[in-house]
N, C-alpha and C positions, 0 to 999 in steps of 0.2 A: 709697629702698631699699622695696623691695615685700616686704611679710611675707606675701604671698599665696601658699599652697602649692598647686602643681597636683595635681587629682584622680588618683589612682592609678586606672588602667583593667585591671581583672584580665579575662581570656576564659575561659570554661570550653568545651571542646569539648562538642560536640552530638553526641549518639549515638542511635541509632535507639530502642534500650530497654537495660534492664539487662544482656542478654545481651551485647551489645555492648560495653559497659562492661566487664564481667567479661573478656571475650576479650583486649579490648586491654589490660589491666593482667597479663594471664598473659603475652602476647607480648611487653610491653616489660620485663617482669621476666626473661625469656628461661626462662620454666619448661615444665615438659612438662605437659600435661593428666592425665597418667598418675600424676603424683606432687605434686598441688599442696599446697603449704603453706598449708592453711586460715586459720590464725592472721593469718599476712601478708595475703594477699588478703583476708579479710575485713575486716581494719584499715582497706586502701587502699579497698576499696568503699565504706566507710560514710565515710570522708573526702570521698570525691567526693560522696556525699548530703548531707553536711554542708554542704559549701561551695555545691553547687545551691541548699539552701535558704536558707543568707545571702543568695545573689544573687538572691532571691525568684523562683526557678524553681520551676515547677509540678513536684511530685515525682509519677509517678503510682503506682497502687497496684502495678503490675509492680515497682518500684524496691523498695518495702517488701517485696514478697513475696520477692524476691530475697534482699535483707538479713536476712530471717527465717530462709531456707534456710541460708545460710551459718553465722548464728550459731547454728542448730540443728546444722549438721554438726559445727562447732567445739566445742560442748558435748560432742557424742557422743565425740568422738574424744579430750577430757579424761578420761573416765570410764574406770576402769581394767578391763583385760582379766578376763573371769571363767576364762578357762582353759579353755573346753569346746570344744576343737576350732577349727577355722577360722572367725573371724567374718567376717562382710560387712563391706567397707570402706564405710564411710558417704559416700565421697565419690563412690562408682559410679554414684548419679542423677545427681550433678551434671555427672560426665564423660559421659553419655549424652546429658544434655541440650545439651551445649557441642558434642558430634558431631554431634548432629541440626540443631543450627543453622547450623552450618557447611556443611554438606552441602545445607540447604534455600537458603542465602544465595548458594553459590557457583552452584546452579542458577540462581537469580534471576538474577545476573550473565550467564549464559551465556545464559538468554532474552532478556535486556535486548538483548545484542550482535547477535542477530537481527533482520532487517528487520522493522520494524512497521509497521501499517496507519497512513497518514495521518501518519507520521512521516518514512518510508524508502520506502516504496511507497503509491500510491493507487489504488482502487478506481473502476471506473466508476460514473458516477452511475447514479440510479435509472433514468433512461432506457432504459439498458442501452446496446448498440450500435446504430449510426444506422440507421433501417431505409430501405431502398431505395424511394424515394417515386416515385407515377407523376409522369412526365414532363408538365412544364406547356407547353403549345403556345404561349405566349407567349414562353417561353424559348427554343424551338426557331426562333422569329422573329427573335428577337434574334441567335441564332445565324447565323441566314441572313444578317443585315445584315451582320455581322460578318465571314463570308467573302468576301460581296461587295465589301468595303473592301480585301481582303488583296492586295496589289499583287503582280503576277507578274512574274520577270525576263523581258526580251523575246526571243524565240528564234524561230527560224523551221523548223517540221517540217510534214513533211506528214501532215495527222490524218486518220484513219479516222472514218467517219461514225459519230456519236454517237446513242444512242437517243433517240428522243421522249420527253416525261412519259409518255405513256399505255405507249410501251413499257417504261419502267422501272417503272411500278405494275405492269405483268403480271409482269415476271421478280421483282420483291419478293412476289407473290403467290404464285408459283410455290417460291420459296424457303420461304415460310411453310408451304405446303402439304404441302412434303415434309420439312422440317426444323423447323417449329414455330417458329423464332424466327431472326431476323436481328439480328448485331451490326456496329455500323460506327462507325468512329474518324476523327476528323480528321486524323490521320497518314497514312492511306493513301495510297497514292501515285494520285490521281487528279487531275484537270484541274479548273477551276473549273466548268465547266459540269457534269460527272460528278457533282462534290460538289453542285450545287445540284438538278441532277435528283432525285439521291437523297434528300436533305430532303425536297423536295417531294412524293415519292413517299410516302416515310414520313409526311409529314403528311396527305396525300391517305387514306390507309388508317385512320390515328387518326382522321380527321374522319369517315369513315362507320363508325366502331368496327367495322372489321374485325382491328384490331391495339391494342396498347397498347405506349407508349414509356416507358421508363425510364431513369434517368440517375444515376450517385451523385454526380457532382461536375459543376459548370458547365464545359463544355467537354470533358469526358471523354467515355467511350465509352457510344453509345447501342443499347440493346437494346431492338429491337421482336419482341413477342410475340403469336405466335397468340390470337384470342380465341376462347374453347371453343365458343362458338354462331354464331361467323362464316362466314357460307356465301360461299364463294369462286367465283367465276363464271369461265368458262373466257374470256371474253372480256378 
């Protein structure tokens, strides 16, 4: 038969500070903060402090300060009244501190419920929004070969005569001269020859530095802008 007695573990609630302990004692006793029985609350608060000390918990200075305040109020209430008119209630300061603590605590809870940075929402990195970079000619060449590999469904139509590369370049120059820019998208309804002529025309204008080519994402819309110092010839 074992004579070993199991160890009894006692858990003491953890509070943010002495005011939290005091408010909890008042609420559990279903007391009104406007008529606090100081003697009873002081006794229970001191019991909490003593239990915490016995459990080797570090008692902060603010707990000691609260205990001193409660004892001071208790001692003042034990003094006989001098009968000189209406006297100030020694509990008034304590009540004001409780009300202020509850107000700040409720505000903190409300703020914590709001979306918080890096917890509920996230900011854009230091780099900011992605900038529109100048288009690489190598990417345009890759796009050209990708287009060449696209298979078209066989069909028979009477095609009109398509413009030559020189004519396409001339048309692009006219657009830049009048509009200043030209936007081109893969989804536009052009046949393969028309698309190839357009891409080669834009490449040629970029090569001779008459225009700049930009694209936000691979295979997205390509924007050709007129260079400020470009001199467009009529031919």
